[in-house]
C-alpha positions in Angstrom: 1.9 -12.1 -21.3 1.6 -15.5 -22.8 4.3 -18.2 -22.8 4.9 -21.9 -23.5 6.7 -24.0 -20.9 9.0 -27.0 -21.4 7.4 -30.1 -19.9 10.4 -31.0 -17.7 10.4 -27.4 -16.3 6.7 -27.6 -15.5 7.1 -31.1 -13.8 9.9 -29.7 -11.6 8.4 -26.4 -10.6 4.6 -26.8 -11.3 4.8 -23.4 -13.0 6.8 -21.7 -15.7 9.8 -19.8 -14.1 10.9 -18.4 -17.5 7.6 -16.5 -18.0 8.8 -13.5 -15.9 12.0 -11.5 -15.8 11.1 -8.4 -13.9 10.2 -7.5 -10.3 6.8 -6.3 -9.3 6.5 -2.6 -9.9 7.6 -0.3 -8.3 10.2 -2.4 -6.4 13.0 -1.7 -9.0 12.5 2.0 -8.8 12.6 2.0 -5.0 15.7 -0.3 -4.9 17.6 1.8 -7.4 17.0 4.9 -5.3 18.2 3.4 -2.0 21.4 4.7 -0.6 22.7 2.7 2.4 20.5 0.8 4.7 19.8 2.7 7.9 20.8 1.7 11.3 18.3 0.7 13.9 16.3 3.7 15.2 14.1 4.1 18.2 11.2 5.3 16.0 11.5 2.5 13.4 8.3 0.8 14.6 6.3 4.1 14.6 7.7 5.0 11.2 6.6 1.5 10.0 3.0 1.8 10.9 2.8 5.3 9.4 4.3 4.0 6.2 1.8 1.2 5.9 -1.1 3.5 6.7 0.0 6.0 4.1 0.3 3.1 1.6 -3.3 2.1 2.3 -4.4 5.7 2.0 -2.6 6.0 -1.4 -4.4 2.9 -2.7 -7.8 4.2 -1.4 -7.3 7.4 -3.4 -7.4 5.3 -6.6 -10.4 3.2 -5.7 -14.1 4.2 -6.3 -15.8 1.3 -4.5 -17.4 1.6 -1.1 -17.1 -2.2 -0.5 -13.7 -3.6 0.4 -13.1 -7.3 0.6 -10.2 -8.9 2.3 -9.6 -12.7 1.7 -8.4 -13.6 5.2 -6.0 -16.5 5.9 -4.4 -17.6 9.2 -1.3 -15.6 8.4 -0.3 -12.0 9.2 -0.4 -10.1 5.9 -4.2 -10.2 5.4 -4.7 -9.5 9.1 -2.5 -6.3 8.9 -4.5 -5.1 5.8 -7.8 -5.7 7.6 -6.8 -3.9 10.7 -5.6 -0.7 8.9 -8.4 -0.8 6.4 -11.1 -0.9 9.1 -9.5 2.2 10.7 -9.6 4.0 7.3 -13.0 3.2 5.9 -15.0 1.8 8.9 -16.4 -1.6 9.8 -19.5 -1.2 7.7 -17.5 -1.0 4.5 -15.2 -4.0 5.0 -16.0 -7.7 4.4 -13.8 -10.7 4.8 -13.7 -14.1 3.1 -12.3 -17.1 5.0 -11.7 -20.4 3.3 -10.4 -23.9 3.8 -11.4 -27.4 4.7 -13.6 -27.8 7.7 -10.8 -28.2 10.2 -8.0 -26.3 8.6 -6.0 -23.8 10.6 -6.4 -21.1 7.9 -10.1 -21.3 8.0 -10.4 -21.5 11.8 -7.9 -18.7 12.5 -9.1 -16.5 9.7 -12.7 -16.7 10.9 -11.6 -16.0 14.5 -9.8 -12.9 13.4 -12.8 -11.7 11.4 -15.1 -12.2 14.3 -12.7 -10.4 16.7 -12.7 -7.3 14.4 -16.4 -7.5 13.9 -16.7 -7.4 10.1 -19.1 -9.4 7.9 -17.5 -12.7 6.9 -18.2 -15.2 4.2 -16.9 -18.7 4.8 -16.0 -20.9 1.8 -15.8 -24.7 2.5 -13.0 -26.1 0.3 -14.1 -29.7 0.3 -13.6 -31.6 -3.0 -17.0 -33.2 -2.8 -18.7 -29.8 -2.7 -16.8 -28.3 -5.6 -17.8 -28.5 -9.3 -14.9 -30.4 -10.9 -15.0 -30.8 -14.6 -12.3 -30.7 -17.4 -13.9 -27.8 -19.2 -13.6 -25.6 -16.1 -10.0 -26.6 -15.6 -9.2 -25.9 -19.2 -11.0 -22.5 -19.0 -8.7 -21.5 -16.1 -5.6 -22.6 -17.9 -6.5 -20.8 -21.1 -7.4 -17.6 -19.3 -4.0 -17.6 -17.5 -2.1 -18.0 -20.8 0.8 -19.6 -18.8 1.6 -22.9 -17.2 0.3 -22.6 -13.7 -0.9 -25.2 -11.0 -4.5 -25.4 -12.2 -5.8 -27.5 -9.4 -4.8 -25.0 -6.7 -6.1 -22.1 -8.8 -9.6 -23.5 -8.4 -9.5 -22.0 -4.8 -9.3 -18.5 -6.1 -12.0 -19.1 -8.6 -14.3 -20.1 -5.8 -13.3 -16.9 -3.9 -14.0 -14.8 -6.9 -17.5 -16.2 -7.2 -18.6 -14.7 -3.9 -17.0 -11.3 -4.3 -19.6 -8.5 -5.1 -19.3 -7.1 -8.6 -18.6 -3.5 -7.3 -16.1 -4.5 -4.6 -12.4 -3.8 -4.3 -10.3 -6.9 -3.2 -7.3 -6.3 -1.0 -4.5 -8.8 -1.5 -1.5 -9.6 0.8 0.6 -10.2 -2.3 4.3 -9.8 -1.5 3.6 -8.9 2.2 5.6 -11.7 3.8 8.4 -11.7 1.3 9.1 -7.9 1.5 9.1 -8.1 5.3 11.6 -11.0 5.4 9.7 -14.3 5.4 12.0 -15.8 2.8 15.2 -14.1 3.9 17.8 -16.9 3.5 20.4 -17.8 6.1 22.9 -17.9 3.2 22.6 -14.8 1.0 25.0 -16.4 -1.6 27.9 -14.4 -3.0 27.6 -16.1 -6.4 24.5 -16.0 -8.6 24.9 -19.7 -9.6 24.7 -20.8 -6.0 21.5 -18.8 -5.4 20.0 -20.3 -8.6 20.8 -23.9 -7.5 19.3 -23.3 -4.0 16.2 -21.7 -5.5 15.7 -24.6 -7.9 16.1 -27.0 -5.0 13.6 -25.1 -2.8 11.0 -24.9 -5.6 11.1 -28.6 -6.6 7.6 -30.0 -6.8 7.9 -33.3 -8.6 11.5 -33.6 -9.8 11.1 -37.5 -9.8 9.1 -37.1 -13.1 11.8 -35.1 -15.0 14.3 -36.4 -17.5 17.6 -37.6 -15.9 19.5 -35.0 -17.9 17.2 -32.0 -17.0 18.9 -29.1 -15.2 16.3 -27.1 -13.3 18.5 -24.0 -13.3 18.3 -23.7 -17.1 15.1 -21.7 -17.2 16.4 -19.2 -14.5 18.0 -15.9 -15.4 21.6 -16.1 -16.5 22.7 -13.1 -14.4 21.4 -11.1 -11.5 18.5 -8.7 -12.0 20.0 -6.0 -9.8 23.1 -5.5 -7.7 23.4 -7.7 -4.6 24.0 -4.6 -2.4 20.4 -3.6 -3.1 18.8 -7.0 -2.4 20.4 -10.5 -2.0 20.5 -12.9 -4.9 18.1 -15.4 -3.5 15.4 -12.8 -2.8 15.8 -11.5 -6.3 14.9 -14.9 -7.6 12.0 -15.1 -5.2 10.6 -11.7 -6.1 11.0 -12.1 -9.8 10.3 -15.8 -10.4 8.2 -17.2 -7.6 6.1 -14.1 -6.8 5.6 -13.0 -10.4 5.4 -16.3 -12.3 3.6 -18.4 -9.7 1.8 -16.4 -7.0 0.7 -13.4 -9.0 -0.6 -15.6 -11.9 -2.3 -18.0 -9.5 -4.1 -15.6 -7.1 -4.4 -12.1 -8.6 -7.4 -13.2 -10.7 -10.0 -10.7 -9.4 -11.4 -7.9 -11.4 -10.4 -5.0 -9.0 -7.5 -6.1 -6.8 -5.3 -3.8 -4.7 -1.9 -4.8 -3.4 -1.0 -2.5 -0.5 2.4 -4.0 0.3 3.5 -2.7 -3.1 2.5 0.9 -2.2 5.4 3.3 -2.5 5.5 4.4 1.2 5.7 0.9 2.5 8.3 -0.2 -0.1 10.5 2.8 0.6 10.4 1.9 4.3 10.7 -1.9 4.4 13.4 -2.2 1.7 15.5 0.4 3.5 15.7 -1.3 6.9 18.7 -3.6 7.8 18.3 -7.3 7.1 18.4 -8.2 10.8 15.2 -6.3 11.2 13.6 -8.3 8.4 14.9 -11.6 9.7 11.9 -13.8 10.7 9.8 -10.7 10.0 10.9 -9.3 13.3 10.1 -5.6 12.6 6.8 -6.4 10.9 5.7 -8.4 13.9 6.8 -5.6 16.3 4.9 -3.0 14.4 1.5 -4.7 14.3 1.6 -6.3 17.8 2.2 -2.8 19.2 -0.6 -1.0 17.3 -3.1 -3.9 17.0 -2.4 -6.1 20.0 -5.9 -7.6 20.2 -5.9 -9.3 16.8 -2.2 -9.9 16.6 -2.3 -11.8 19.9 -4.6 -14.3 18.3 -3.2 -17.6 16.9 -1.4 -17.4 13.5 -0.1 -19.9 11.0 3.1 -17.8 11.2 3.8 -19.5 14.6 2.6 -23.0 14.1 -1.0 -21.9 14.5 -0.5 -20.5 18.0 -0.1 -16.8 19.1 3.2 -15.1 18.3 4.1 -14.8 21.9 4.1 -18.6 22.4 7.5 -20.3 22.4 8.1 -22.0 19.0 8.7 -25.5 20.5 5.4 -25.3 22.5 3.5 -24.1 19.5 5.0 -27.0 17.4 3.9 -29.5 20.1 0.3 -28.4 20.2 0.1 -28.3 16.4 1.7 -31.8 16.2 -0.9 -33.1 18.6 -3.8 -31.9 16.3 -2.1 -33.5 13.3 -1.7 -36.8 15.1 -5.3 -36.7 16.3 -6.5 -36.2 12.7 -4.3 -39.1 11.5 -5.7 -41.4 14.2 -9.2 -40.6 13.2 -8.4 -41.4 9.5 -6.8 -44.7 10.5 -10.1 -45.9 12.0 -12.2 -44.8 9.1 -13.3 -41.4 10.4 -12.3 -38.8 7.8 -10.6 -35.8 9.5 -8.7 -33.5 7.2 -5.2 -32.6 8.0 -5.5 -29.2 9.6 -2.3 -28.0 7.8 -4.1 -28.4 4.5 -5.9 -25.1 3.9 -7.0 -26.0 0.4 -8.3 -29.2 -1.0 -7.1 -32.5 0.5 -6.2 -34.0 -2.9 -4.4 -37.0 -1.5 -7.6 -38.2 0.2 -9.9 -37.0 -2.6 -8.0 -39.1 -5.2 -9.0 -42.3 -3.3 -12.8 -41.4 -3.1 -15.7 -42.0 -5.4 -16.1 -38.3 -6.0 -16.3 -36.1 -9.2 -12.7 -35.0 -8.9 -11.6 -38.7 -8.8 -13.2 -39.4 -12.1 -11.8 -36.2 -13.7 -8.3 -37.0 -12.4 -8.3 -40.5 -13.7 -9.5 -39.5 -17.2 -6.8 -36.9 -17.4 -4.1 -39.4 -16.2 -5.3 -41.8 -18.9 -4.9 -39.1 -21.5 -1.4 -38.1 -20.4 -0.4 -41.7 -20.4 -1.6 -42.2 -24.0 0.6 -39.2 -25.0 3.7 -41.0 -23.8 5.3 -37.6 -23.1 7.1 -38.7 -19.9 9.4 -41.5 -20.8 9.8 -44.3 -18.2 6.8 -43.1 -16.2 3.5 -44.8 -16.0 0.8 -42.4 -14.7 -1.8 -45.2 -14.1 0.7 -47.2 -12.1 1.4 -44.1 -10.0 -2.3 -43.8 -9.5 -2.7 -47.4 -8.5 0.2 -47.1 -6.0 -1.6 -44.2 -4.4 -4.8 -46.2 -4.1 -2.9 -48.9 -2.2 -1.6 -46.4 0.3 1.5 -44.7 -1.1 1.4 -40.9 -1.0 1.8 -39.9 -4.6 -0.3 -36.7 -4.3 2.2 -34.3 -5.8 3.1 -36.7 -8.6 -0.5 -37.1 -9.5 -1.2 -33.4 -9.3 1.7 -32.7 -11.7 0.6 -35.3 -14.2 -3.0 -34.0 -14.2 -1.9 -30.4 -14.5 0.5 -31.3 -17.3 -2.4 -32.7 -19.3 -4.6 -29.6 -18.8 -1.7 -27.3 -19.7 -0.9 -29.2 -22.8 -4.5 -29.0 -23.9 -4.5 -25.2 -23.2 -1.2 -24.8 -25.2 0.8 -23.7 -22.2 3.2 -26.7 -22.1 5.3 -28.1 -24.9 4.7 -31.9 -25.2 8.2 -33.0 -25.7 
């Protein structure tokens, strides 16, 4: 599907929310066939692991490869896939890929999980100085997508794709967290308009660059996708807009990719449990800590980079200490990446004499010459960043606007 995005919409969201209007298959079918949500049962955890295992088995029936690759982050979804997949096909047939900057939590935790399981692991160092940045490559990614997407972040998945064997099947955690309740809102909104307003607010990337009369709810659907008694309005927007238009188009770029959280057995199970079981992913965590305690007792980005059993405040304190330590190192001229940044540290990179810096400045000059953002001076925003202001998101938006304009994905005016 190809679409062209209004420039103000792209500046606000950093993707095109109007490019998708349907939920990932087969979610609508499952939701339409639900009756009433079941009450808590004693065997809900056992039923959950069986549903997920059956989902993995269903997906395996449709794969022919003997090599299975799991891109492994510091979160819980890829960890769950890895655990069950190893049970089903054996250690020798599973590989992992961990990625991030040298000190990032995602890379450190993902590597630790992989080592604990005992599978072969490939580590990708996401450092801007070690990545081939050029405008032709960025333009190639944008044209291949056919939609306005955050091109700079998509480079990560291009690097992952480069190390995946040609005959391998890639297992993605797409929709895992969302289905199990990671984005379950505290206010489920009784009115569609309220859900749209909150969604637009939560998805704002660089609203400072948009026109003063721009309404970010304009590109959102005019009415609900499905009845609110099936799934709340905010999650409808998340499933349809964010997951389909942003996440799917940014990360599902591999030749042979499997999405086990969208397998029918798991969907029928997880979408039929009461919301209090999905809140903070409670049921999901209970399932996998019971059946895979060794790897689910390891640190996770789902609890501020500490084990799930750590109290939240304590976990926050330890993570805060690591962040402060990295900042102090940078303040005395020793570069230490922020451990929360799992991908490229663009803010730092834009201030260095690296290839990405030259590419970024050339693209900013180009977007300035177009005069497509009235009242905004891209080069002044760049210069403020060089003097110490944090204009990272603004600069990324401007750079990505230029690439998407050249690719035909964004309307200039």
